[in-house]
C-alpha positions as CSV (number, residue, x, y, z in Angstrom):
1,X,13.6,106.2,101.4
2,X,10.0,106.8,100.2
3,X,7.1,105.1,101.7
4,X,4.4,104.9,104.4
5,X,2.9,102.7,107.1
6,X,-0.5,102.5,108.9
7,X,-0.2,101.7,112.6
8,X,-3.5,100.1,113.5
9,X,-4.5,98.5,116.9
10,X,-6.6,95.7,118.1
11,X,-8.4,98.1,120.5
12,X,-8.4,101.7,121.5
13,X,-5.5,102.5,123.8
14,X,-3.5,99.6,122.4
15,X,-0.6,101.9,122.0
16,X,-1.0,103.3,118.4
17,X,0.0,106.8,119.4
18,X,3.1,105.6,121.3
19,X,4.2,103.4,118.5
20,X,3.6,106.0,115.8
21,X,5.6,108.6,117.8
22,X,8.3,106.1,118.5
23,X,8.7,105.1,114.8
24,X,8.8,108.8,113.9
25,X,11.5,109.5,116.4
26,X,13.5,106.4,115.3
27,X,13.3,107.4,111.6
28,X,14.3,111.0,112.1
29,X,17.3,109.8,114.1
30,X,18.3,107.8,111.0
31,X,18.1,110.9,108.9
32,X,14.7,110.3,107.4
33,X,12.4,113.2,106.8
34,X,9.2,111.8,108.3
35,X,5.7,113.1,109.2
36,X,2.8,111.7,111.2
37,X,-0.8,111.5,109.9
38,X,-4.1,110.6,111.4
39,X,-7.0,111.0,108.9
40,X,-9.7,111.2,111.6
41,X,-9.3,111.7,115.3
42,X,-11.8,111.8,118.2
43,X,-10.4,113.8,121.0
44,X,-11.0,116.6,123.5
45,X,-7.3,117.2,123.8
46,X,-6.4,119.4,120.9
47,X,-3.7,121.8,119.8
48,X,-3.4,124.9,117.7
49,X,-0.8,125.0,114.9
50,X,1.1,128.1,113.9
51,X,-1.3,128.8,111.0
52,X,-4.2,128.7,113.5
53,X,-5.6,125.2,112.8
54,X,-6.9,122.9,115.5
55,X,-5.6,119.3,115.4
56,X,-5.4,116.5,117.9
57,X,-2.7,116.9,120.6
58,X,-1.4,113.3,119.8
59,X,-0.6,114.4,116.2
60,X,1.2,117.5,117.5
61,X,3.2,115.3,119.9
62,X,4.0,113.0,117.0
63,X,5.1,115.9,114.9
64,X,7.5,116.9,117.7
65,X,8.8,113.3,117.7
66,X,9.4,113.7,114.0
67,X,11.0,117.2,114.6
68,X,8.7,118.9,112.2
69,X,6.1,121.7,112.7
70,X,2.6,120.3,113.1
71,X,0.0,121.3,110.4
72,X,-3.6,120.6,109.6
73,X,-2.5,118.2,106.9
74,X,-1.5,115.8,109.7
75,X,-5.0,115.5,111.1
76,X,-7.5,116.7,108.6
77,X,-10.6,115.5,110.5
78,X,-11.0,116.1,114.3
79,X,-14.2,115.1,116.1
80,X,-14.7,116.9,119.5
81,X,-17.4,115.1,121.5
82,X,-20.1,117.3,123.0
83,X,-22.1,114.3,124.4
84,X,-22.2,110.6,123.9
85,X,-24.1,111.1,120.7
86,X,-22.8,114.2,119.0
87,X,-19.5,115.9,118.1
88,X,-18.2,119.1,116.7
89,X,-16.5,118.4,113.3
90,X,-13.3,120.2,112.7
91,X,-12.2,120.0,109.1
92,X,-8.7,121.1,108.1
93,X,-8.3,122.8,111.4
94,X,-11.6,124.8,111.4
95,X,-15.0,123.8,112.9
96,X,-17.6,123.2,110.2
97,X,-20.6,121.8,112.1
98,X,-22.1,119.8,115.0
99,X,-23.3,116.3,114.0
100,X,-24.9,113.4,115.6
101,X,-23.0,110.1,115.6
102,X,-25.4,108.6,113.0
103,X,-25.2,111.8,111.0
104,X,-21.5,111.5,110.7
105,X,-20.9,107.7,110.5
106,X,-24.1,106.9,108.7
107,X,-26.8,104.3,109.4
108,X,-30.1,103.0,108.3
109,X,-32.7,105.4,107.1
110,X,-32.3,108.9,105.7
111,X,-29.0,110.8,106.4
112,X,-29.2,112.9,109.5
113,X,-28.9,116.7,109.2
114,X,-26.4,118.6,111.4
115,X,-27.7,119.5,114.8
116,X,-29.5,122.8,114.6
117,X,-28.3,126.0,116.2
118,X,-24.7,124.8,116.6
119,X,-23.1,126.9,113.9
120,X,-24.3,129.5,111.4
121,X,-26.1,128.0,108.4
122,X,-23.3,128.9,106.0
123,X,-21.0,126.7,108.1
124,X,-23.1,123.5,108.2
125,X,-21.6,120.2,107.1
126,X,-24.6,118.8,105.2
127,X,-25.0,115.1,104.3
128,X,-23.4,113.9,107.5
129,X,-21.4,111.1,105.9
130,X,-17.8,110.6,106.8
131,X,-17.1,109.0,103.4
132,X,-17.6,112.4,101.9
133,X,-14.3,113.4,103.5
134,X,-12.3,110.5,102.0
135,X,-11.1,112.7,99.1
136,X,-9.9,115.4,101.5
137,X,-7.9,113.0,103.7
138,X,-6.4,111.3,100.7
139,X,-5.3,114.7,99.3
140,X,-3.7,115.6,102.6
141,X,-1.9,112.2,102.8
142,X,-0.7,112.6,99.2
143,X,0.7,116.1,99.9
144,X,2.6,114.8,102.9
145,X,4.0,111.9,100.9
146,X,5.1,114.2,98.2
147,X,7.0,116.3,100.8
148,X,8.4,113.8,103.2
149,X,10.5,110.6,102.8
150,X,8.0,108.6,104.9
151,X,4.6,109.2,106.4
152,X,3.6,107.1,109.5
153,X,-0.2,107.0,109.8
154,X,-2.1,106.2,112.9
155,X,-5.4,104.4,112.8
156,X,-8.3,104.7,115.2
157,X,-9.9,102.1,117.5
158,X,-9.7,98.8,115.6
159,X,-9.6,98.2,111.8
160,X,-12.1,95.4,112.4
161,X,-15.0,97.6,113.3
162,X,-17.2,95.8,110.8
163,X,-20.2,98.1,111.5
164,X,-18.2,101.1,110.3
165,X,-16.0,99.6,107.5
166,X,-18.2,100.8,104.6
167,X,-17.6,104.4,105.5
168,X,-14.1,104.0,107.0
169,X,-11.6,106.8,106.2
170,X,-9.0,106.2,109.0
171,X,-8.1,102.5,109.1
172,X,-8.4,100.1,106.2
173,X,-10.3,102.7,104.1
174,X,-7.2,104.9,104.0
175,X,-4.8,101.9,103.7
176,X,-6.7,100.4,100.7
177,X,-6.9,103.7,98.9
178,X,-3.3,104.7,99.5
179,X,-1.9,101.2,99.3
180,X,-0.3,101.4,102.8
181,X,1.1,98.3,104.6
182,X,-0.6,97.9,108.0
183,X,1.0,97.0,111.3
184,X,-1.4,95.9,114.1
185,X,-0.5,96.8,117.7
186,X,-1.8,94.8,120.6
187,X,-1.8,95.5,124.3
188,X,-0.7,92.3,126.0
189,X,-1.0,93.9,129.4
190,X,-4.8,93.8,129.2
191,X,-4.8,90.1,128.2
192,X,-6.1,88.2,125.2
193,X,-3.6,89.6,122.7
194,X,-3.3,86.5,120.6
195,X,-7.1,86.2,120.2
196,X,-7.2,89.9,119.4
197,X,-4.5,89.6,116.7
198,X,-6.1,86.6,115.1
199,X,-9.7,88.0,115.3
200,X,-8.7,91.3,113.8
201,X,-7.3,89.6,110.7
202,X,-10.1,87.1,110.4
203,X,-12.8,89.9,110.4
204,X,-11.2,91.8,107.5
205,X,-12.0,91.2,103.8
206,X,-9.6,89.4,101.6
207,X,-8.5,92.8,100.0
208,X,-7.9,94.3,103.4
209,X,-6.1,91.3,104.8
210,X,-3.6,91.5,101.9
211,X,-2.3,94.8,103.4
212,X,-1.9,93.6,107.0
213,X,1.8,92.7,107.2
214,X,2.1,91.6,110.8
215,X,1.9,92.5,114.5
216,X,3.6,94.4,117.2
217,X,3.2,93.4,120.9
218,X,3.0,96.3,123.3
219,X,3.3,96.6,127.1
220,X,4.9,93.2,127.7
221,X,6.1,92.3,131.2
222,X,8.4,89.4,131.9
223,X,10.6,87.0,130.0
224,X,10.2,87.3,126.2
225,X,11.3,83.7,125.7
226,X,8.0,82.6,127.4
227,X,6.1,84.6,124.7
228,X,8.0,83.2,121.7
229,X,6.0,79.9,121.3
230,X,2.8,81.9,121.1
231,X,4.3,84.2,118.5
232,X,5.4,81.1,116.5
233,X,1.9,79.7,116.6
234,X,0.5,83.1,115.6
235,X,2.7,83.0,112.5
236,X,1.7,79.5,111.6
237,X,-2.0,80.5,112.0
238,X,-1.8,83.8,110.0
239,X,1.3,83.7,107.9
240,X,2.3,87.0,109.4
241,X,5.4,87.9,111.5
242,X,5.6,89.8,114.7
243,X,7.8,92.9,114.2
244,X,8.7,93.3,117.9
245,X,7.8,93.0,121.5
246,X,7.8,96.4,123.4
247,X,8.3,96.2,127.1
248,X,6.0,97.9,129.6
249,X,7.5,101.2,130.7
250,X,6.3,103.7,133.3
251,X,6.3,107.4,133.0
252,X,6.1,107.9,129.2
253,X,3.7,110.7,129.8
254,X,2.5,111.2,126.2
255,X,-0.6,113.2,125.4
256,X,-3.9,111.2,125.6
257,X,-6.4,111.6,122.9
258,X,-9.6,109.7,123.7
259,X,-12.5,112.1,123.9
260,X,-15.0,110.4,126.2
261,X,-12.8,108.2,128.3
262,X,-9.9,109.9,130.2
263,X,-6.8,107.9,131.1
264,X,-4.7,109.8,133.5
265,X,-1.5,107.7,133.0
266,X,-0.2,110.2,130.6
267,X,-1.1,113.2,132.7
268,X,0.8,112.5,136.0
269,X,4.4,111.3,135.6
270,X,4.7,107.7,136.9
271,X,8.5,107.7,136.8
272,X,10.6,108.6,139.8
273,X,11.2,112.3,140.1
274,X,13.6,114.3,142.2
275,X,12.6,115.1,145.8
276,X,11.2,118.5,146.7
277,X,13.7,121.3,146.8
278,X,11.9,123.0,149.8
279,X,10.6,121.6,153.0
280,X,7.0,121.1,151.8
281,X,5.2,119.7,148.8
282,X,2.3,121.4,147.0
283,X,-0.9,119.5,146.5
284,X,-2.9,120.3,143.3
285,X,-6.5,119.1,142.9
286,X,-7.9,119.2,139.4
287,X,-11.7,119.1,139.1
288,X,-12.6,116.2,136.8
289,X,-15.4,118.1,135.1
290,X,-17.6,116.6,132.4
291,X,-16.1,116.7,128.8
292,X,-12.8,117.8,130.3
293,X,-10.6,119.1,127.5
294,X,-6.8,119.7,127.3
295,X,-6.3,118.2,130.8
296,X,-2.7,118.0,129.6
297,X,-2.4,121.6,130.9
298,X,-1.4,120.2,134.3
299,X,1.4,117.9,132.9
300,X,3.9,120.7,133.5
301,X,2.8,120.9,137.2
302,X,3.1,117.2,137.6
303,X,6.6,117.3,136.2
304,X,7.8,119.7,139.0
305,X,9.6,118.0,141.9
306,X,7.4,118.3,145.0
307,X,4.1,119.0,143.2
308,X,1.5,116.3,143.6
309,X,-1.4,116.4,141.1
310,X,-4.6,114.4,141.5
311,X,-8.0,114.5,139.8
312,X,-11.0,114.9,142.1
313,X,-14.8,114.8,141.8
314,X,-15.9,115.4,145.5
315,X,-15.9,118.6,147.5
316,X,-14.1,117.1,150.5
317,X,-11.1,116.3,148.2
318,X,-10.4,120.0,147.9
319,X,-9.9,120.5,151.6
320,X,-6.2,119.8,151.7
321,X,-5.4,121.1,148.3
322,X,-3.0,124.0,148.0
323,X,-4.2,124.8,144.5
324,X,-7.4,123.8,142.8
325,X,-7.5,123.8,139.0
326,X,-10.7,124.0,137.0
327,X,-9.6,122.8,133.6
328,X,-11.0,123.3,130.1
329,X,-14.2,121.7,128.9
330,X,-16.2,121.2,125.8
331,X,-19.4,121.8,127.9
332,X,-19.0,124.9,130.0
333,X,-22.6,125.2,131.2
334,X,-22.8,121.4,131.8
335,X,-19.6,121.6,133.9
336,X,-21.0,124.5,135.9
337,X,-24.1,122.4,136.7
338,X,-21.9,119.5,137.7
339,X,-19.8,121.6,140.0
340,X,-23.0,122.8,141.7
341,X,-24.6,119.3,141.9
342,X,-21.5,117.9,143.6
343,X,-21.0,120.7,146.1
344,X,-17.7,121.6,144.4
345,X,-19.0,125.1,143.5
346,X,-19.6,125.9,147.1
347,X,-16.2,124.6,148.0
348,X,-14.6,126.8,145.4
349,X,-16.4,129.8,146.7
350,X,-15.3,129.1,150.2
351,X,-11.7,128.8,149.0
352,X,-11.9,132.1,147.3
353,X,-13.3,133.8,150.4
354,X,-10.5,132.3,152.5
355,X,-7.8,133.5,150.0
356,X,-6.8,130.0,148.9
357,X,-5.6,129.6,145.3
358,X,-7.9,128.6,142.4
359,X,-6.9,128.6,138.7
360,X,-9.5,128.4,135.9
361,X,-8.3,127.5,132.4
362,X,-10.4,128.2,129.3
363,X,-13.8,126.7,130.2
364,X,-12.8,126.7,133.8
365,X,-12.0,130.4,133.6
366,X,-15.5,131.0,132.1
367,X,-17.1,129.0,134.9
368,X,-15.5,131.3,137.5
369,X,-17.0,134.4,135.9
370,X,-20.2,136.3,136.7
371,X,-22.4,135.0,133.9
372,X,-22.4,133.2,130.6
373,X,-24.5,133.9,127.5
374,X,-24.5,130.7,125.5
375,X,-26.6,130.3,122.3
376,X,-23.9,128.2,120.6
377,X,-22.5,125.3,122.7
378,X,-25.3,124.5,125.2
379,X,-27.9,127.0,123.8
380,X,-28.9,127.6,127.5
381,X,-29.0,131.4,127.1
382,X,-28.2,133.3,130.3
383,X,-26.5,131.3,133.0
384,X,-25.0,132.6,136.2
385,X,-21.4,131.7,136.9
386,X,-19.7,131.3,140.2
387,X,-19.0,135.0,140.4
388,X,-15.4,134.6,141.6
389,X,-14.0,136.8,138.8
390,X,-15.4,140.0,137.2
391,X,-15.9,138.4,133.8
392,X,-18.9,138.1,131.5
393,X,-18.7,135.5,128.8
394,X,-20.6,135.5,125.5
395,X,-20.3,132.5,123.2
396,X,-19.5,133.4,119.6
397,X,-20.2,131.1,116.6
398,X,-16.6,131.6,115.3
399,X,-14.0,129.8,117.4
400,X,-10.9,131.6,118.6
401,X,-7.8,129.6,117.5
402,X,-4.5,131.4,118.2
403,X,-0.9,130.9,119.5
404,X,-0.4,134.1,121.6
405,X,2.7,135.2,123.6
406,X,2.9,137.6,126.5
407,X,4.2,138.3,130.0
408,X,2.9,137.2,133.4
409,X,4.4,137.6,136.9
410,X,7.4,139.2,135.2
411,X,8.1,136.2,133.0
412,X,7.7,135.3,129.4
413,X,4.7,133.1,128.7
414,X,3.2,131.5,125.6
415,X,0.1,129.3,125.0
416,X,-2.7,128.5,122.6
417,X,-6.4,129.4,122.6
418,X,-9.3,127.1,121.6
419,X,-12.7,128.5,122.6
420,X,-16.0,129.9,121.5
421,X,-16.5,132.0,124.6
422,X,-15.5,135.7,124.4
423,X,-14.6,137.1,127.8
424,X,-15.3,140.7,128.9
425,X,-13.2,141.5,131.9
426,X,-14.6,144.3,134.0
427,X,-12.2,144.4,136.9
428,X,-9.5,142.6,138.9
429,X,-5.8,142.6,138.0
430,X,-4.4,141.7,134.6
431,X,-3.1,138.2,134.4
432,X,-1.2,138.1,131.1
433,X,-0.1,141.3,129.5
434,X,1.9,142.5,126.4
435,X,5.3,144.3,126.6
436,X,3.5,147.6,127.3
437,X,1.5,146.3,130.2
438,X,-1.8,146.0,128.3
439,X,-3.9,143.0,129.4
440,X,-4.0,140.2,126.8
441,X,-6.1,137.7,128.6
442,X,-7.6,136.7,131.9
443,X,-7.6,138.3,135.3
444,X,-6.9,137.8,138.9
445,X,-8.8,138.7,142.1
446,X,-7.0,137.8,145.3
447,X,-5.9,134.2,144.8
448,X,-8.4,133.4,142.1
449,X,-6.8,133.3,138.6
450,X,-8.3,132.8,135.2
451,X,-7.1,132.6,131.6
452,X,-8.1,131.2,128.3
453,X,-4.6,130.2,127.5
454,X,-3.8,126.5,127.4
455,X,-0.2,125.4,127.7
456,X,0.9,128.5,129.7
457,X,2.3,126.4,132.5
458,X,4.8,124.9,130.1
459,X,6.7,128.2,130.1
460,X,9.2,127.3,132.8
461,X,9.8,130.8,134.3
462,X,6.1,131.6,134.5
463,X,5.3,128.2,136.1
464,X,7.9,128.7,138.8
465,X,6.7,132.3,139.5
466,X,3.1,131.0,139.7
467,X,4.0,128.2,142.0
468,X,5.9,130.6,144.3
469,X,2.7,132.7,144.5
470,X,0.6,129.6,145.3
471,X,3.1,128.4,148.0
472,X,3.0,131.8,149.7
473,X,-0.8,132.0,149.7
474,X,-1.0,128.4,150.9
475,X,1.6,128.9,153.7
476,X,3.8,126.1,152.3
477,X,7.6,126.1,152.4
478,X,7.7,124.9,148.8
479,X,10.5,126.0,146.5
480,X,10.3,125.3,142.7
481,X,13.3,123.6,141.2
482,X,15.5,126.0,139.3
483,X,16.3,123.7,136.4
484,X,13.1,121.9,135.5
485,X,12.6,122.3,131.8
486,X,9.3,120.9,130.5
487,X,10.5,121.0,126.9
488,X,13.6,118.9,127.8
489,X,11.4,116.4,129.7
490,X,9.1,116.1,126.7
491,X,12.2,115.5,124.4
492,X,13.5,112.9,126.9
493,X,10.1,111.1,126.8
494,X,10.1,111.2,122.9
495,X,13.6,109.8,122.8
496,X,12.4,107.0,125.1
497,X,9.7,106.1,122.6
498,X,12.3,106.1,119.8
499,X,14.5,103.8,122.0
500,X,11.6,101.4,122.4
501,X,11.4,100.9,118.6
502,X,15.1,100.9,118.1
503,X,15.9,98.4,120.8
504,X,12.8,96.1,120.8
505,X,11.4,96.1,117.2
506,X,12.8,94.4,114.1
507,X,13.9,97.7,112.6
508,X,15.4,96.1,109.4
509,X,12.0,94.4,108.7
510,X,10.2,97.6,109.7
511,X,12.3,99.6,107.3
512,X,11.5,97.2,104.4
513,X,7.8,97.4,105.3
514,X,7.7,101.2,105.2
515,X,9.7,101.3,102.0
516,X,8.4,98.4,100.0
517,X,4.9,97.8,101.3
518,X,3.2,94.6,102.6
519,X,4.8,91.3,101.6
520,X,3.1,89.6,98.6
521,X,1.3,86.3,99.0
522,X,0.0,86.8,102.6
523,X,-2.7,84.1,103.2
524,X,-6.4,84.8,103.6
525,X,-7.7,83.9,107.1
526,X,-11.4,82.9,107.0
527,X,-14.1,83.8,107.5
528,X,-13.2,87.4,106.5
529,X,-15.6,90.4,106.7
530,X,-19.3,89.6,106.6
531,X,-21.0,90.4,103.3
């Protein structure tokens, strides 16, 4: 087999990431060497590859579905929003500049320069036009296609974003240049899927339409026979087949990727889990701070029987929590201000004084420190932190991107670091240490813990030890399950995605599409893209 496919969607959150991962898992189970690819991703949930490159977590998850090691080739352009109008641009895994939306996507008038003061002048991405990156993404895709039997590409948003088509490098722009067949996924659960399918085709140019092979219905509830007349009419209207109807399923728990809109369905397992092992449950409250990043850190907690995870934004919601987590953020100073404005900062300080557990991760760890010097992210200069940990943070222009390992609470732990803030720890107890007992990261004072390491709670032994500490401090008769394996749960979820494709898609037709491209003679649906 040698080929590729672009999985596009009628909207954001239509299910492109799920379908891409499912196709990857289905193919690898057939003995196909497959890799995922997303030319450009906008996400605050990112991951660090073994070579120290930052990519979207969705692509890391898809690589796991394909049973390959994730690399920067799989997500060459990552946009990390810092506000509604600007994002940090990560190119081939490294940050290269901070750009306004118009500076990146283009617009009328002169090209916008990168936002001043965000990175050193030598690292600026001048010009601010995403089409300048088309050559880079095509080279990455070509390298993957030369290495793997098949490459399954994920689009972004909708391919019918007519305001962005001229500079598009992630949907039809990449499909046209690489001659990829396109499968359009629609979320029937939100309604209007037939209009969305037809409208998506009808807003594409004749050349783009020639590559759109057909449709895939996602999140269907009910009797498929009731849907079939509509699928037949869609075929008569567009000349394109539907490659499958995927049923709605709870508890898939895949990593979310949207940067400015957080959907928590993938964070807290919706499927039925085992009852608590001990007599009590543990209640975890996660502060839903602005520009929250890598909130997937609490997935491993939510996977534990007897642990209840919820996201909160009011001080009173911390009252009955056994553990409060302050997660990572792309805007540390802004998050600190938000915590103070909402009374959450005072609530956190009261908890610390009462000896009730608090965990800060990355930006949340920085917030808990004594003060922050930031001339990079917010350019706010000196800002007082909450003072719960003896930590001073200085924002460096170079970003730390590593995959460290160590020991905490007598257990092996591994994680990944993505941060500009450099922490100077001046006291407290070491949190994570090396084999010789030397501190590697973070600290602890009483029941307040802080670390820069994302993903540490996925280490099963450490997670259990940490939860035992929390339960003891909270006075709860909670006992962590002895056999919960987060890695096994993730594999189980990825297999469920592969099963969705294998059992509910026309895999023979999908195989032909990936190997041979879009069928010839597909009809043009007027009016097509505006001139």
